[in-house]
C-alpha positions in Angstrom: 174.0 50.0 111.1 174.2 53.7 112.0 177.4 55.3 113.1 178.4 54.2 116.6 177.4 57.5 118.4 176.4 57.1 122.0 175.3 53.7 123.3 173.9 52.9 126.7 175.0 49.7 128.3 172.5 47.8 130.5 173.8 45.9 133.5 173.5 42.5 131.8 176.0 43.6 129.1 178.7 43.8 131.8 177.7 40.4 133.2 178.0 38.9 129.7 181.3 40.7 129.0 183.0 39.9 132.3 181.4 36.7 133.7 180.6 34.7 130.5 182.9 33.1 128.0 182.4 32.9 124.3 182.2 34.9 121.1 179.8 37.5 122.4 181.9 38.3 125.5 185.0 38.5 123.2 183.2 40.9 120.8 182.2 43.1 123.8 185.8 43.1 125.0 187.0 44.2 121.5 184.4 47.1 121.5 185.5 48.2 125.0 189.2 48.2 123.9 188.5 50.1 120.7 186.2 52.8 122.1 189.1 55.0 123.1 190.2 55.4 119.5 187.0 57.2 118.5 186.1 60.6 119.8 182.6 60.4 118.3 181.9 57.1 120.0 180.6 56.9 123.6 179.6 54.1 126.0 177.4 55.2 128.8 175.9 53.5 131.9 174.3 54.6 135.2 175.4 54.3 138.8 172.4 51.9 139.0 174.5 49.4 137.0 177.0 49.2 139.9 174.3 48.5 142.4 172.8 45.7 140.2 176.2 44.2 139.5 177.3 44.0 143.2 174.4 42.0 144.5 175.7 38.5 143.7 179.4 39.0 144.6 178.4 40.7 147.9 176.1 37.8 148.7 178.9 35.3 147.9 181.6 37.4 149.8 183.5 37.7 146.6 185.7 40.7 147.4 187.7 40.4 144.2 184.6 40.7 142.0 183.3 43.6 144.1 186.5 45.5 143.7 186.6 44.7 140.0 183.1 46.0 139.4 183.7 49.1 141.6 186.8 49.9 139.5 185.0 49.1 136.2 181.8 51.1 136.8 183.6 54.4 137.3 184.1 57.4 135.0 187.0 56.7 132.7 188.2 57.0 129.1 186.1 54.3 127.7 182.9 54.6 129.9 180.8 57.5 131.1 178.9 56.8 134.3 175.8 58.9 134.8 174.8 59.6 138.4 171.3 58.7 139.7 169.5 62.0 139.4 166.0 63.1 140.3 165.3 64.1 136.7 166.2 60.6 135.5 163.8 59.2 138.1 160.9 61.4 137.1 161.7 60.6 133.5 161.6 56.9 134.5 158.1 57.4 136.0 157.0 59.1 132.8 158.3 56.1 130.8 156.5 53.6 133.0 153.3 55.6 132.7 153.7 55.4 128.9 154.9 51.8 128.6 153.0 49.6 131.0 155.0 46.5 132.0 158.4 48.2 132.0 160.1 47.4 135.3 161.4 50.3 137.4 165.2 49.4 137.0 164.7 49.1 133.2 162.8 52.4 133.1 165.6 54.1 135.0 168.2 52.7 132.6 166.1 53.7 129.5 165.4 57.2 130.9 169.1 57.7 131.7 170.0 56.7 128.2 167.5 59.1 126.7 168.6 61.9 129.0 172.3 61.1 128.0 171.3 61.5 124.3 172.0 57.9 123.4 170.6 56.6 120.2 170.6 53.0 121.3 170.6 50.9 124.4 172.4 47.6 124.4 170.5 45.1 126.6 169.8 41.4 126.8 166.7 42.1 128.8 163.8 40.8 126.7 161.4 43.0 128.5 162.9 46.0 126.8 162.2 46.1 123.1 161.5 48.4 120.2 162.0 52.1 120.7 161.3 54.5 123.6 160.8 58.2 123.8 159.7 60.5 126.6 156.6 62.5 125.9 154.3 63.9 128.5 152.2 67.1 128.8 152.8 66.8 132.6 156.6 66.3 132.4 158.0 68.3 129.4 161.4 67.2 128.5 164.2 69.5 127.4 164.9 69.2 124.3 162.9 66.4 122.8 165.6 63.7 122.0 165.3 61.1 119.2 163.7 57.8 120.1 166.0 55.3 121.8 166.3 52.0 120.0 166.9 48.7 121.8 169.7 46.5 120.4 170.8 43.1 121.6 174.2 41.8 122.6 174.4 39.1 119.9 177.1 38.3 117.4 175.6 40.1 114.4 174.9 43.3 116.3 178.2 43.4 118.1 180.1 42.6 114.9 178.3 45.5 113.2 179.2 47.9 116.1 182.8 46.8 115.9 182.9 47.5 112.2 181.4 51.0 112.8 184.2 51.7 115.3 186.8 50.6 112.7 185.3 52.8 109.9 
């Protein structure tokens, strides 16, 4: 696998990491703990992630989980949180125009990842697959970033990411 670089985390990665139990959640926890040791490694998400994460605990009146996610999805040493921005929203519209079938929240995540110069997006969402790039004559992007590759939060991928952090 390529050097760690900048990886965008979709909402479902946080659900797996903090609400599930098992080998995958343990590997995610190890990655989160090791990310501070590498200046060339970045984990990025969007404020949209917080909104998506809070739905269930608010519905269930789970104040502890609400507070946990509010503290977790905030700028810190191990995670960069990108604000919702008009440019990301117009980029998401461009992405949806290019890739029919991409749902709006997924397009916003992907567009934010591209605008944040991520090389990969870690997601369990099976609707997101392959690679994405933003190209449009109507909406020129500044500068044209490399395509964004979708990777899955599975044991082989996470083990490889953990190894690249240790290298």
